[in-house]
C-alpha positions in Angstrom: 27.1 14.6 -20.4 27.2 18.4 -20.2 24.2 20.4 -19.4 22.5 21.9 -22.2 22.4 25.7 -22.1 20.1 27.6 -24.6 20.2 31.3 -25.0 16.7 32.5 -26.4 15.7 36.0 -27.3 11.9 36.3 -28.0 10.5 37.4 -31.3 9.1 40.8 -30.1 6.4 42.5 -31.8 4.0 45.5 -31.2 4.9 48.5 -29.1 3.8 47.3 -25.6 5.2 43.8 -26.0 8.6 45.2 -27.5 8.9 47.5 -24.5 8.6 44.5 -22.3 11.1 42.4 -24.2 13.9 45.0 -24.5 17.0 43.5 -22.9 15.3 40.3 -22.1 17.5 37.2 -21.9 16.3 33.8 -20.8 18.5 30.9 -19.9 17.3 27.5 -19.9 19.1 24.5 -18.4 17.9 21.3 -19.8 18.4 18.0 -18.1 19.3 14.5 -19.6 16.4 12.5 -20.9 18.2 9.2 -20.8 19.8 7.4 -18.1 23.5 6.4 -18.6 23.4 2.7 -17.7 26.8 2.7 -16.3 26.3 5.8 -14.1 23.1 3.9 -12.9 24.9 0.6 -12.0 27.6 2.4 -10.2 25.1 4.8 -8.1 23.2 1.8 -7.0 26.4 0.1 -5.9 27.2 3.3 -3.7 23.6 3.5 -2.7 21.5 0.7 -3.1 18.1 2.6 -3.4 15.3 1.5 -5.6 16.0 1.3 -9.5 13.2 4.2 -9.9 14.8 6.5 -7.4 18.3 6.3 -8.7 16.9 6.8 -12.3 15.3 9.8 -11.0 18.6 11.1 -9.2 20.7 10.9 -12.3 18.1 12.5 -14.7 17.8 15.5 -12.2 21.5 15.8 -12.2 22.6 15.1 -15.9 23.8 11.5 -14.9 26.4 13.1 -12.6 27.1 10.3 -9.9 28.7 12.8 -7.3 25.7 15.0 -7.5 23.3 12.2 -7.8 24.6 11.0 -4.4 24.1 14.6 -2.8 20.3 14.4 -4.4 19.6 11.2 -3.1 20.8 12.2 0.3 18.7 15.4 0.4 15.7 13.4 -0.9 16.3 10.7 1.6 16.1 13.3 4.6 13.0 15.0 3.2 11.2 11.7 2.9 12.3 10.6 6.1 11.1 13.9 7.8 7.8 13.5 6.5 7.6 9.7 7.4 8.9 10.5 11.0 6.3 13.3 11.6 3.6 10.7 10.7 4.9 8.0 13.2 6.6 10.1 15.7 4.0 8.9 18.5 4.6 5.2 17.8 6.5 3.4 20.5 10.1 2.5 19.7 10.3 -0.5 22.2 12.8 -2.6 20.3 16.1 -1.6 18.9 19.8 -2.1 19.6 22.8 -1.4 22.1 26.1 -0.3 20.3 29.6 -0.2 21.7 32.7 1.3 20.8 36.2 1.4 22.3 39.0 3.7 20.9 42.3 2.3 19.5 44.1 3.3 22.6 41.8 1.2 25.0 41.4 4.3 27.1 37.9 5.5 26.2 34.7 3.6 25.2 31.1 4.7 24.3 27.5 2.9 24.6 24.3 3.8 22.9 20.8 2.9 22.7 18.9 3.2 19.3 15.4 2.4 19.4 13.1 1.3 16.7 9.5 -0.7 16.6 10.4 -4.1 15.8 13.0 -6.8 15.9 12.9 -7.4 12.2 14.5 -3.6 11.7 16.7 -4.1 14.7 18.5 -6.7 12.7 18.7 -5.0 9.7 22.1 -4.0 8.5 21.2 -0.5 7.9 20.0 0.0 11.3 22.9 -1.8 12.7 25.4 0.4 10.9 23.4 3.6 12.1 23.7 2.5 15.7 27.5 1.9 15.0 28.1 5.1 13.5 26.4 6.9 16.4 28.4 5.0 19.0 31.8 6.0 17.1 30.7 9.6 17.1 29.9 9.3 20.9 33.7 8.4 21.4 34.6 11.9 20.6 32.6 13.3 23.6 34.5 11.2 25.9 36.2 13.5 28.5 38.3 12.5 31.5 35.6 10.8 33.7 34.8 7.4 34.8 31.4 7.7 33.6 29.5 10.4 31.8 25.8 10.5 30.6 25.7 12.1 27.3 22.7 14.4 26.2 21.0 13.0 23.4 20.6 16.5 21.9 24.5 17.0 22.0 25.1 13.8 20.3 22.2 14.1 17.7 24.0 17.5 16.4 27.3 15.6 16.1 28.5 15.6 12.4 30.1 12.6 10.7 30.4 12.5 6.7 28.8 16.1 6.6 25.5 15.0 8.1 24.5 15.2 11.8 23.3 12.1 13.6 19.7 13.5 13.7 20.0 13.6 9.7 21.2 10.1 9.6 18.2 8.8 12.0 15.6 10.8 9.9 17.1 9.3 6.7 17.0 5.7 7.8 13.3 6.3 9.2 12.6 7.2 5.6 14.3 4.0 4.2 12.9 1.4 6.9 9.6 3.0 7.5 9.7 2.7 11.3 10.0 5.1 14.2 13.7 5.2 15.3 14.7 7.1 18.5 18.3 7.9 19.9 17.2 7.2 23.6 20.5 7.5 25.6 24.4 7.3 25.5 27.2 7.3 27.9 30.9 7.3 27.7 33.7 6.4 30.0 37.4 6.9 30.2 39.5 9.4 28.4 40.9 9.9 24.6 44.4 10.2 26.3 46.4 7.2 25.2 48.6 7.7 28.4 45.7 7.5 30.8 45.7 5.1 33.5 42.0 4.1 32.7 41.6 0.9 30.5 38.2 0.5 29.0 36.5 -2.4 27.3 33.1 -3.6 26.4 30.7 -6.4 25.3 27.5 -6.7 23.2 25.2 -9.6 23.8 23.4 -11.1 20.9 25.4 -9.0 18.2 24.0 -8.8 14.7 26.7 -7.9 12.1 26.3 -4.7 10.0 27.5 -4.1 6.5 30.9 -2.7 7.5 31.9 -5.0 10.3 29.8 -3.2 12.9 27.6 -4.9 15.5 24.9 -4.3 17.7 22.7 -6.4 20.1 20.0 -6.7 22.8 22.3 -5.9 25.8 25.7 -4.2 26.2 28.0 -3.2 28.8 31.4 -1.2 29.5 33.7 -1.6 32.2 36.6 0.7 33.1 39.7 -0.5 35.1 41.9 1.9 36.8 45.7 0.9 37.4 49.2 2.2 36.9 49.9 1.2 33.2 53.3 0.6 32.8 53.5 -1.1 29.3 51.4 -1.9 26.3 51.5 -5.6 27.4 50.2 -4.5 30.8 47.3 -2.5 29.1 46.3 -5.5 26.8 46.2 -7.6 29.9 43.9 -5.2 31.5 41.7 -4.7 28.8 41.1 -8.6 28.3 40.0 -8.5 32.0 37.9 -5.4 31.3 36.1 -7.2 28.4 35.4 -10.4 30.6 34.0 -8.2 33.3 31.9 -6.5 30.7 30.3 -9.8 29.9 29.8 -10.3 33.6 28.1 -7.0 33.8 25.8 -7.9 31.0 25.1 -11.4 32.2 24.6 -10.7 35.9 23.6 -7.0 36.1 25.3 -5.8 39.3 24.2 -2.4 40.8 27.2 -1.7 42.9 30.9 -2.1 42.4 32.0 -2.8 46.0 30.4 -3.9 49.3 31.0 -0.5 50.7 28.7 1.2 48.2 26.1 -1.7 48.7 26.3 -0.7 52.6 26.1 3.1 52.0 23.0 2.6 49.8 21.4 0.4 52.6 22.1 3.2 55.2 20.6 5.6 52.9 17.3 3.6 52.8 17.5 2.6 49.4 15.2 -0.4 48.8 15.8 -3.4 46.7 19.5 -3.5 47.1 19.5 -7.2 47.3 22.3 -9.5 48.7 25.8 -8.5 48.0 26.8 -11.7 46.2 24.0 -10.8 43.6 24.2 -7.1 43.3 27.8 -6.2 44.0 30.3 -6.7 41.4 33.2 -7.6 43.1 31.4 -10.0 45.5 30.1 -12.1 42.3 31.6 -15.2 41.5 33.8 -14.6 38.4 31.9 -15.9 35.3 35.4 -17.4 34.0 36.4 -19.0 37.4 39.0 -18.1 40.1 36.9 -17.0 42.7 35.1 -13.8 43.3 35.7 -10.6 41.3 37.4 -9.1 44.2 39.8 -12.1 44.3 40.5 -12.0 40.6 41.3 -8.4 40.9 43.8 -9.1 43.5 45.5 -11.9 41.4 45.7 -9.6 38.6 47.2 -6.8 40.6 49.7 -9.1 41.9 50.6 -10.3 38.5 51.3 -6.9 36.9 52.6 -5.4 40.3 50.3 -2.6 40.4 46.8 -1.8 41.9 43.8 -2.7 39.8 40.3 -1.8 40.5 37.0 -1.3 38.8 36.5 2.4 38.1 33.0 2.3 36.9 30.5 -0.1 34.7 27.6 0.8 32.6 24.8 -1.8 31.2 22.4 -0.9 28.8 19.4 -3.3 27.8 17.2 -2.1 24.7 13.7 -1.1 25.6 14.4 -0.5 29.3 11.6 1.5 30.7 9.8 1.7 27.5 6.0 0.4 27.6 5.7 -2.2 25.0 2.5 -2.0 22.6 0.1 -4.8 22.8 0.5 -6.1 19.2 -2.5 -8.1 17.8 -2.3 -11.9 17.6 -3.5 -12.2 14.0 -3.4 -16.2 14.2 -5.8 -15.9 17.2 -8.1 -13.5 15.4 -8.1 -15.9 12.3 -9.1 -18.9 14.7 -11.8 -16.8 16.1 -13.2 -16.1 12.7 -13.0 -19.7 11.5 -14.8 -21.1 14.8 
């Protein structure tokens, strides 16, 4: 439907009023007064907002679906900003960990997105947001075994015409909980010929709407070797993926015994025993001896040195004080007793 444009010239009368009206030309833009049903259906397929909000968007844009999508995005950000300001001090002690690996298997990213409850953490909209942020984090991967990404830098990244910060704000408006991008890290390099092979694992993963997933704990592992073929790279990627499961399950602190010894000499407390806190000293989750022994076997098989360059493990809510939630069942029992 085309916009209604009316050119009106006021009926001027009287000397003073006539003087004010000379050369006056008022243009009024009218909007649709009835929602196009087909446009409404399509809009809600593209953006499943409440029916009333979809109608408002179409009426405000003359049933133009493309403009209505833009209207909804702006409205969601404005609504989210108001909501975010109200709830910004609420503890986001729950959330999800998302992991992303590039197609060349040479770089990976891991992020933690916090929210208030497990209910929202399992919501597909929240999971999709976490996955989108992890994908954007990959673009910040350099040529380092492990890089901690500044949250402010990641929040300013743009995807689909919106920043990560805008996406978070919009999701706060939709889901009604405080959502915080807490931390992010990358490892490896975007260079497809790099000698680093990266893989990751997420435990307790929840599927999103577009094949994405995020879970309670996640890990990344980078293996360094002289990659001679794609088959060689795939072999190392499979090993890195299993080692990521090892990292998630057994939470090591060091890669080698030498690192463990150096920590002890430096007076670092709580370093534990090597077979517990040293990755290479742990028994491999999938059998075959210690991690160091497995690495040696793989190196012999591919005829090239194989070593763990780095690893990282994120668990949701680490270091965040969890709020004491009221036990409603107990309150009811007290009232009835």
